[in-house]
C-alpha positions as YAML, in Angstrom:
chain: A
units: angstrom
residues:
- id: 1
  name: MET
  ca: [3.99, -26.16, 9.96]
- id: 2
  name: SER
  ca: [4.74, -26.61, 6.25]
- id: 3
  name: GLN
  ca: [7.98, -28.19, 5.12]
- id: 4
  name: PRO
  ca: [10.93, -25.83, 4.48]
- id: 5
  name: ILE
  ca: [11.53, -24.55, 0.97]
- id: 6
  name: ASN
  ca: [13.58, -26.68, -1.38]
- id: 7
  name: ASN
  ca: [13.41, -24.99, -4.78]
- id: 8
  name: PRO
  ca: [16.04, -26.24, -7.23]
- id: 9
  name: GLY
  ca: [18.40, -24.02, -9.15]
- id: 10
  name: GLY
  ca: [18.72, -20.26, -9.46]
- id: 11
  name: PRO
  ca: [20.15, -17.63, -7.12]
- id: 12
  name: ASP
  ca: [19.92, -18.08, -3.37]
- id: 13
  name: LEU
  ca: [16.72, -16.60, -1.93]
- id: 14
  name: TYR
  ca: [18.46, -15.52, 1.26]
- id: 15
  name: ARG
  ca: [21.36, -13.84, -0.54]
- id: 16
  name: VAL
  ca: [18.98, -11.90, -2.79]
- id: 17
  name: ALA
  ca: [16.85, -10.89, 0.23]
- id: 18
  name: GLU
  ca: [20.00, -9.78, 2.07]
- id: 19
  name: THR
  ca: [21.08, -7.65, -0.89]
- id: 20
  name: ALA
  ca: [17.70, -5.90, -0.88]
- id: 21
  name: LEU
  ca: [17.85, -5.50, 2.90]
- id: 22
  name: ARG
  ca: [21.31, -3.92, 2.74]
- id: 23
  name: GLU
  ca: [20.41, -1.59, -0.15]
- id: 24
  name: SER
  ca: [20.65, 1.97, 1.16]
- id: 25
  name: ASP
  ca: [19.04, 3.90, -1.69]
- id: 26
  name: PRO
  ca: [15.25, 3.96, -1.10]
- id: 27
  name: GLU
  ca: [14.26, 3.79, -4.76]
- id: 28
  name: ALA
  ca: [16.76, 1.03, -5.50]
- id: 29
  name: LYS
  ca: [15.50, -0.90, -2.47]
- id: 30
  name: CYS
  ca: [11.93, -0.71, -3.77]
- id: 31
  name: GLU
  ca: [13.08, -1.98, -7.17]
- id: 32
  name: ARG
  ca: [15.00, -4.85, -5.56]
- id: 33
  name: VAL
  ca: [11.88, -5.84, -3.60]
- id: 34
  name: LEU
  ca: [9.80, -6.01, -6.77]
- id: 35
  name: ALA
  ca: [12.49, -8.03, -8.56]
- id: 36
  name: LEU
  ca: [12.75, -10.40, -5.60]
- id: 37
  name: MET
  ca: [9.02, -11.02, -5.59]
- id: 38
  name: ASP
  ca: [8.98, -11.58, -9.36]
- id: 39
  name: ALA
  ca: [11.84, -14.08, -9.11]
- id: 40
  name: TRP
  ca: [10.15, -15.88, -6.23]
- id: 41
  name: TRP
  ca: [6.86, -16.31, -8.05]
- id: 42
  name: ALA
  ca: [8.69, -17.41, -11.19]
- id: 43
  name: ASP
  ca: [10.36, -20.16, -9.12]
- id: 44
  name: GLU
  ca: [13.80, -18.81, -10.05]
- id: 45
  name: LEU
  ca: [15.26, -18.90, -6.51]
- id: 46
  name: LYS
  ca: [16.67, -21.69, -4.37]
- id: 47
  name: ALA
  ca: [16.89, -21.65, -0.58]
- id: 48
  name: LEU
  ca: [20.35, -22.44, 0.80]
- id: 49
  name: ALA
  ca: [20.10, -22.27, 4.59]
- id: 50
  name: SER
  ca: [23.55, -23.81, 5.12]
- id: 51
  name: SER
  ca: [24.70, -20.82, 7.18]
- id: 52
  name: GLY
  ca: [22.81, -18.59, 9.55]
- id: 53
  name: PRO
  ca: [21.95, -14.94, 8.88]
- id: 54
  name: GLU
  ca: [24.14, -12.12, 10.12]
- id: 55
  name: ARG
  ca: [22.78, -9.82, 12.80]
- id: 56
  name: LEU
  ca: [22.18, -6.51, 11.06]
- id: 57
  name: GLU
  ca: [22.60, -3.72, 13.59]
- id: 58
  name: VAL
  ca: [21.85, -1.23, 10.82]
- id: 59
  name: PRO
  ca: [19.90, -2.23, 7.68]
- id: 60
  name: GLY
  ca: [20.34, -0.45, 4.38]
- id: 61
  name: ARG
  ca: [19.14, 3.13, 4.76]
- id: 62
  name: PRO
  ca: [20.19, 6.53, 3.39]
- id: 63
  name: GLU
  ca: [22.34, 8.90, 5.45]
- id: 64
  name: ARG
  ca: [19.26, 11.03, 5.93]
- id: 65
  name: PRO
  ca: [16.92, 11.21, 7.77]
- id: 66
  name: VAL
  ca: [18.99, 11.82, 10.86]
- id: 67
  name: LEU
  ca: [17.83, 9.47, 13.62]
- id: 68
  name: VAL
  ca: [16.88, 10.98, 16.98]
- id: 69
  name: HIS
  ca: [15.01, 9.94, 20.11]
- id: 70
  name: PRO
  ca: [11.24, 10.02, 19.59]
- id: 71
  name: LYS
  ca: [10.84, 12.78, 22.21]
- id: 72
  name: ASP
  ca: [13.14, 15.00, 20.13]
- id: 73
  name: LEU
  ca: [10.91, 14.92, 17.06]
- id: 74
  name: PRO
  ca: [9.12, 18.23, 16.42]
- id: 75
  name: ARG
  ca: [5.35, 18.31, 16.84]
- id: 76
  name: ARG
  ca: [3.41, 20.54, 14.46]
- id: 77
  name: GLY
  ca: [-0.25, 21.15, 13.79]
- id: 78
  name: LEU
  ca: [-1.75, 20.00, 10.52]
- id: 79
  name: HIS
  ca: [-3.17, 23.41, 9.64]
- id: 80
  name: THR
  ca: [0.19, 24.33, 8.02]
- id: 81
  name: THR
  ca: [2.04, 22.78, 5.11]
- id: 82
  name: ALA
  ca: [5.05, 22.23, 7.40]
- id: 83
  name: GLY
  ca: [2.86, 20.25, 9.77]
- id: 84
  name: ARG
  ca: [1.47, 18.07, 7.01]
- id: 85
  name: VAL
  ca: [4.98, 17.51, 5.65]
- id: 86
  name: ALA
  ca: [6.09, 16.37, 9.11]
- id: 87
  name: LEU
  ca: [3.23, 13.88, 9.35]
- id: 88
  name: VAL
  ca: [3.71, 12.47, 5.84]
- id: 89
  name: HIS
  ca: [7.46, 12.22, 6.44]
- id: 90
  name: ALA
  ca: [6.91, 10.31, 9.68]
- id: 91
  name: VAL
  ca: [4.58, 7.83, 7.99]
- id: 92
  name: ALA
  ca: [6.95, 7.46, 5.02]
- id: 93
  name: HIS
  ca: [9.76, 6.62, 7.44]
- id: 94
  name: ILE
  ca: [7.60, 3.97, 9.08]
- id: 95
  name: GLU
  ca: [6.83, 2.45, 5.68]
- id: 96
  name: PHE
  ca: [10.51, 2.47, 4.69]
- id: 97
  name: ASN
  ca: [11.38, 0.64, 7.91]
- id: 98
  name: ALA
  ca: [8.51, -1.77, 7.28]
- id: 99
  name: ILE
  ca: [10.16, -2.77, 3.98]
- id: 100
  name: ASN
  ca: [13.28, -3.73, 5.93]
- id: 101
  name: LEU
  ca: [11.27, -5.59, 8.56]
- id: 102
  name: ALA
  ca: [9.46, -7.69, 5.95]
- id: 103
  name: LEU
  ca: [12.72, -8.46, 4.13]
- id: 104
  name: ASP
  ca: [14.37, -9.36, 7.42]
- id: 105
  name: ALA
  ca: [11.60, -11.85, 8.22]
- id: 106
  name: VAL
  ca: [12.46, -13.67, 4.98]
- id: 107
  name: TYR
  ca: [16.25, -13.34, 5.36]
- id: 108
  name: ARG
  ca: [16.48, -14.26, 9.04]
- id: 109
  name: PHE
  ca: [14.02, -17.05, 9.76]
- id: 110
  name: ARG
  ca: [15.33, -19.74, 7.45]
- id: 111
  name: ASP
  ca: [13.46, -22.72, 8.85]
- id: 112
  name: MET
  ca: [10.13, -21.26, 7.80]
- id: 113
  name: SER
  ca: [8.03, -22.50, 4.91]
- id: 114
  name: ALA
  ca: [7.37, -21.22, 1.38]
- id: 115
  name: PRO
  ca: [3.98, -19.69, 2.38]
- id: 116
  name: PHE
  ca: [5.78, -17.65, 5.07]
- id: 117
  name: VAL
  ca: [8.21, -16.33, 2.45]
- id: 118
  name: SER
  ca: [5.35, -15.53, 0.07]
- id: 119
  name: ASP
  ca: [3.45, -13.66, 2.76]
- id: 120
  name: TRP
  ca: [6.36, -11.49, 3.84]
- id: 121
  name: LEU
  ca: [7.53, -10.76, 0.32]
- id: 122
  name: GLN
  ca: [3.99, -9.59, -0.46]
- id: 123
  name: VAL
  ca: [4.13, -7.36, 2.61]
- id: 124
  name: ALA
  ca: [7.50, -5.98, 1.46]
- id: 125
  name: VAL
  ca: [6.08, -5.17, -1.99]
- id: 126
  name: GLU
  ca: [3.09, -3.36, -0.49]
- id: 127
  name: GLU
  ca: [5.25, -1.44, 2.01]
- id: 128
  name: ALA
  ca: [7.48, -0.35, -0.88]
- id: 129
  name: ARG
  ca: [4.43, 0.89, -2.75]
- id: 130
  name: HIS
  ca: [3.24, 2.77, 0.34]
- id: 131
  name: PHE
  ca: [6.65, 4.39, 0.70]
- id: 132
  name: ARG
  ca: [6.68, 5.49, -2.94]
- id: 133
  name: LEU
  ca: [3.17, 6.96, -2.68]
- id: 134
  name: LEU
  ca: [4.12, 8.92, 0.43]
- id: 135
  name: ARG
  ca: [7.41, 10.10, -1.02]
- id: 136
  name: ALA
  ca: [5.58, 11.36, -4.10]
- id: 137
  name: ARG
  ca: [3.18, 13.22, -1.81]
- id: 138
  name: LEU
  ca: [6.11, 14.76, 0.08]
- id: 139
  name: ARG
  ca: [7.49, 16.04, -3.20]
- id: 140
  name: GLU
  ca: [4.10, 17.52, -4.09]
- id: 141
  name: LEU
  ca: [4.29, 19.37, -0.75]
- id: 142
  name: GLY
  ca: [7.77, 20.71, -1.59]
- id: 143
  name: ALA
  ca: [9.80, 18.29, 0.52]
- id: 144
  name: ASP
  ca: [11.44, 14.87, 0.27]
- id: 145
  name: TYR
  ca: [12.22, 11.85, 2.39]
- id: 146
  name: GLY
  ca: [15.21, 12.63, 4.60]
- id: 147
  name: ASP
  ca: [14.44, 16.33, 5.04]
- id: 148
  name: LEU
  ca: [13.30, 15.85, 8.65]
- id: 149
  name: PRO
  ca: [14.66, 13.76, 11.55]
- id: 150
  name: ALA
  ca: [13.09, 10.40, 12.38]
- id: 151
  name: HIS
  ca: [13.40, 7.69, 15.02]
- id: 152
  name: ASN
  ca: [14.60, 4.09, 14.85]
- id: 153
  name: GLY
  ca: [11.99, 2.35, 17.00]
- id: 154
  name: LEU
  ca: [10.86, -0.21, 14.43]
- id: 155
  name: TRP
  ca: [14.34, -1.51, 13.67]
- id: 156
  name: GLU
  ca: [15.19, -1.58, 17.38]
- id: 157
  name: ALA
  ca: [12.20, -3.91, 17.77]
- id: 158
  name: ALA
  ca: [13.54, -6.06, 14.92]
- id: 159
  name: LEU
  ca: [16.85, -6.44, 16.77]
- id: 160
  name: ALA
  ca: [15.09, -7.27, 20.02]
- id: 161
  name: THR
  ca: [13.15, -10.09, 18.33]
- id: 162
  name: ASP
  ca: [15.71, -11.46, 15.88]
- id: 163
  name: HIS
  ca: [16.30, -14.59, 17.98]
- id: 164
  name: ASP
  ca: [12.77, -16.02, 17.73]
- id: 165
  name: VAL
  ca: [10.34, -15.87, 14.83]
- id: 166
  name: MET
  ca: [7.35, -16.43, 17.13]
- id: 167
  name: ILE
  ca: [8.27, -13.45, 19.29]
- id: 168
  name: ARG
  ca: [8.87, -11.36, 16.14]
- id: 169
  name: MET
  ca: [5.40, -12.21, 14.85]
- id: 170
  name: ALA
  ca: [3.84, -11.39, 18.22]
- id: 171
  name: LEU
  ca: [5.50, -8.07, 18.87]
- id: 172
  name: VAL
  ca: [6.21, -6.38, 15.55]
- id: 173
  name: PRO
  ca: [3.04, -6.92, 13.47]
- id: 174
  name: ARG
  ca: [0.67, -7.34, 16.44]
- id: 175
  name: VAL
  ca: [2.01, -4.45, 18.54]
- id: 176
  name: LEU
  ca: [3.96, -1.89, 16.53]
- id: 177
  name: GLU
  ca: [2.18, -2.24, 13.19]
- id: 178
  name: ALA
  ca: [-1.18, -2.67, 14.90]
- id: 179
  name: ARG
  ca: [-0.56, 0.67, 16.59]
- id: 180
  name: GLY
  ca: [-0.74, 2.21, 13.13]
- id: 181
  name: LEU
  ca: [-4.27, 0.85, 12.82]
- id: 182
  name: ASP
  ca: [-5.16, 2.71, 16.00]
- id: 183
  name: VAL
  ca: [-3.70, 6.12, 15.12]
- id: 184
  name: THR
  ca: [-4.43, 6.38, 11.40]
- id: 185
  name: PRO
  ca: [-8.17, 7.13, 11.74]
- id: 186
  name: GLY
  ca: [-7.33, 10.15, 13.90]
- id: 187
  name: MET
  ca: [-4.79, 11.35, 11.35]
- id: 188
  name: ILE
  ca: [-7.38, 10.98, 8.59]
- id: 189
  name: GLU
  ca: [-9.89, 12.99, 10.59]
- id: 190
  name: ARG
  ca: [-7.44, 15.80, 11.27]
- id: 191
  name: LEU
  ca: [-6.22, 15.93, 7.68]
- id: 192
  name: THR
  ca: [-9.80, 16.00, 6.41]
- id: 193
  name: ALA
  ca: [-10.48, 18.96, 8.67]
- id: 194
  name: ALA
  ca: [-7.37, 20.64, 7.26]
- id: 195
  name: GLY
  ca: [-8.59, 20.03, 3.70]
- id: 196
  name: ASP
  ca: [-5.71, 17.73, 2.71]
- id: 197
  name: HIS
  ca: [-7.78, 15.18, 0.82]
- id: 198
  name: ALA
  ca: [-4.81, 13.95, -1.26]
- id: 199
  name: THR
  ca: [-2.97, 12.71, 1.84]
- id: 200
  name: VAL
  ca: [-6.21, 11.29, 3.26]
- id: 201
  name: ALA
  ca: [-6.65, 9.16, 0.13]
- id: 202
  name: LEU
  ca: [-3.17, 7.68, 0.60]
- id: 203
  name: LEU
  ca: [-3.71, 6.94, 4.28]
- id: 204
  name: GLU
  ca: [-6.99, 5.19, 3.51]
- id: 205
  name: ILE
  ca: [-5.17, 2.88, 1.08]
- id: 206
  name: ILE
  ca: [-2.42, 2.20, 3.62]
- id: 207
  name: GLN
  ca: [-4.89, 1.53, 6.44]
- id: 208
  name: ARG
  ca: [-6.75, -1.11, 4.40]
- id: 209
  name: GLU
  ca: [-3.56, -2.92, 3.45]
- id: 210
  name: GLU
  ca: [-2.00, -2.68, 6.91]
- id: 211
  name: VAL
  ca: [-4.98, -4.59, 8.31]
- id: 212
  name: ALA
  ca: [-3.92, -7.47, 6.06]
- id: 213
  name: HIS
  ca: [-0.28, -7.15, 7.21]
- id: 214
  name: VAL
  ca: [-1.24, -7.39, 10.87]
- id: 215
  name: ALA
  ca: [-3.45, -10.36, 9.99]
- id: 216
  name: ILE
  ca: [-0.46, -12.11, 8.42]
- id: 217
  name: GLY
  ca: [1.54, -11.60, 11.60]
- id: 218
  name: THR
  ca: [-1.39, -12.85, 13.67]
- id: 219
  name: ARG
  ca: [-1.78, -15.99, 11.59]
- id: 220
  name: TRP
  ca: [1.91, -16.91, 11.78]
- id: 221
  name: PHE
  ca: [2.13, -16.12, 15.49]
- id: 222
  name: ARG
  ca: [-0.76, -18.47, 16.20]
- id: 223
  name: GLU
  ca: [0.59, -21.21, 13.95]
- id: 224
  name: LEU
  ca: [4.00, -21.00, 15.60]
- id: 225
  name: ALA
  ca: [2.50, -20.99, 19.09]
- id: 226
  name: HIS
  ca: [0.35, -24.03, 18.34]
- id: 227
  name: ALA
  ca: [3.38, -25.83, 16.85]
- id: 228
  name: ARG
  ca: [5.12, -25.37, 20.22]
- id: 229
  name: GLY
  ca: [2.08, -26.56, 22.15]
- id: 230
  name: LEU
  ca: [1.30, -23.09, 23.47]
- id: 231
  name: ASP
  ca: [-2.00, -21.20, 23.77]
- id: 232
  name: PRO
  ca: [-1.50, -18.02, 21.69]
- id: 233
  name: GLU
  ca: [-3.91, -15.71, 23.53]
- id: 234
  name: PRO
  ca: [-2.38, -15.84, 27.02]
- id: 235
  name: LEU
  ca: [1.07, -16.15, 25.43]
- id: 236
  name: PHE
  ca: [0.61, -12.88, 23.55]
- id: 237
  name: LEU
  ca: [-0.22, -11.02, 26.76]
- id: 238
  name: GLU
  ca: [2.74, -12.64, 28.54]
- id: 239
  name: LEU
  ca: [5.10, -11.56, 25.77]
- id: 240
  name: LEU
  ca: [3.63, -8.08, 25.82]
- id: 241
  name: ALA
  ca: [4.16, -7.78, 29.58]
- id: 242
  name: GLU
  ca: [7.68, -9.16, 29.34]
- id: 243
  name: HIS
  ca: [8.99, -7.23, 26.36]
- id: 244
  name: MET
  ca: [6.79, -4.12, 26.01]
- id: 245
  name: PRO
  ca: [5.23, -3.27, 29.37]
- id: 246
  name: GLY
  ca: [3.06, -0.17, 29.17]
- id: 247
  name: ARG
  ca: [3.54, 0.18, 25.42]
- id: 248
  name: VAL
  ca: [0.00, -0.69, 24.31]
- id: 249
  name: ARG
  ca: [-2.65, 1.73, 25.53]
- id: 250
  name: PRO
  ca: [-6.12, 2.74, 24.32]
- id: 251
  name: PRO
  ca: [-7.78, 4.06, 22.32]
- id: 252
  name: PHE
  ca: [-7.81, 1.05, 19.99]
- id: 253
  name: ALA
  ca: [-9.26, 0.78, 16.50]
- id: 254
  name: HIS
  ca: [-11.47, -2.06, 17.63]
- id: 255
  name: GLU
  ca: [-13.00, -3.07, 14.30]
- id: 256
  name: ALA
  ca: [-9.69, -2.79, 12.42]
- id: 257
  name: ARG
  ca: [-7.95, -4.97, 15.01]
- id: 258
  name: LEU
  ca: [-10.72, -7.56, 14.83]
- id: 259
  name: ALA
  ca: [-10.38, -7.57, 11.03]
- id: 260
  name: ALA
  ca: [-6.63, -8.10, 11.54]
- id: 261
  name: GLY
  ca: [-7.25, -11.23, 13.59]
- id: 262
  name: PHE
  ca: [-7.46, -10.03, 17.17]
- id: 263
  name: THR
  ca: [-10.22, -11.75, 19.15]
- id: 264
  name: GLU
  ca: [-12.80, -10.07, 21.34]
- id: 265
  name: SER
  ca: [-11.16, -11.62, 24.40]
- id: 266
  name: GLU
  ca: [-7.75, -10.26, 23.36]
- id: 267
  name: MET
  ca: [-9.24, -6.82, 22.87]
- id: 268
  name: GLY
  ca: [-10.83, -6.99, 26.30]
- id: 269
  name: ALA
  ca: [-7.51, -7.97, 27.84]
- id: 270
  name: LEU
  ca: [-5.72, -5.13, 26.03]
- id: 271
  name: GLU
  ca: [-8.33, -2.63, 27.22]
- id: 272
  name: GLU
  ca: [-7.95, -3.91, 30.79]
- id: 273
  name: GLN
  ca: [-4.16, -3.79, 30.58]
- id: 274
  name: GLY
  ca: [-4.29, -0.24, 29.26]
- id: 275
  name: ARG
  ca: [-6.30, 0.92, 32.28]
- id: 276
  name: ARG
  ca: [-3.71, -0.24, 34.80]
...
């Protein structure tokens, strides 16, 4: 592992990250993320880890969308504008939550190194860009973020893993975000059939960049596992069985997962697990 950050002078990295994390206005949050990344690369921040992070039961988010159980979300076909709005809204909500997850990785895990901070700030910047692209598309379709209900699964996973950075890296990027790699090709195919090429273009951008995000999680999970003297491949399956039994099932986007750092043996184990 690299040595912890020790930049001199300037505002506290963790305080600035917390402010962005607690920001409830989506547009303002995106702007704070960009400013945070700019300040980080300009070496204008110092890291004061003298006190631990607070547990954030609820990160900064607008009053809408209303949060419901996933089973209560409406399911619509993509042959109608309402159906396409529902899909774009769902993906936009995932990307908004992903901003908070990336910020929380920086804010919460204060014994990590400067490269870890750089990686997750880059993820936050790209998730913010994804959110803005999708929100713009919603507006083109006559809707906006918050018009439909959504679920809170991603942040619930953040709370469940906020005690251990290694477990966070294993289960959020490599399970929940990797699931996006699996389902996006099907969404692209259905939207292409419906003639919605504008949304397809956005999802293709997001899919390419999400491969890199999962790869970042994979790299840090393995580095953390090795630092603890653990074998990451069997460990990943053990963590999956312990924390998310039955949550990972085929079909898998095999090539995308390999590009994101999964090994052939891991993919075989996931396929086998999914058949049980």
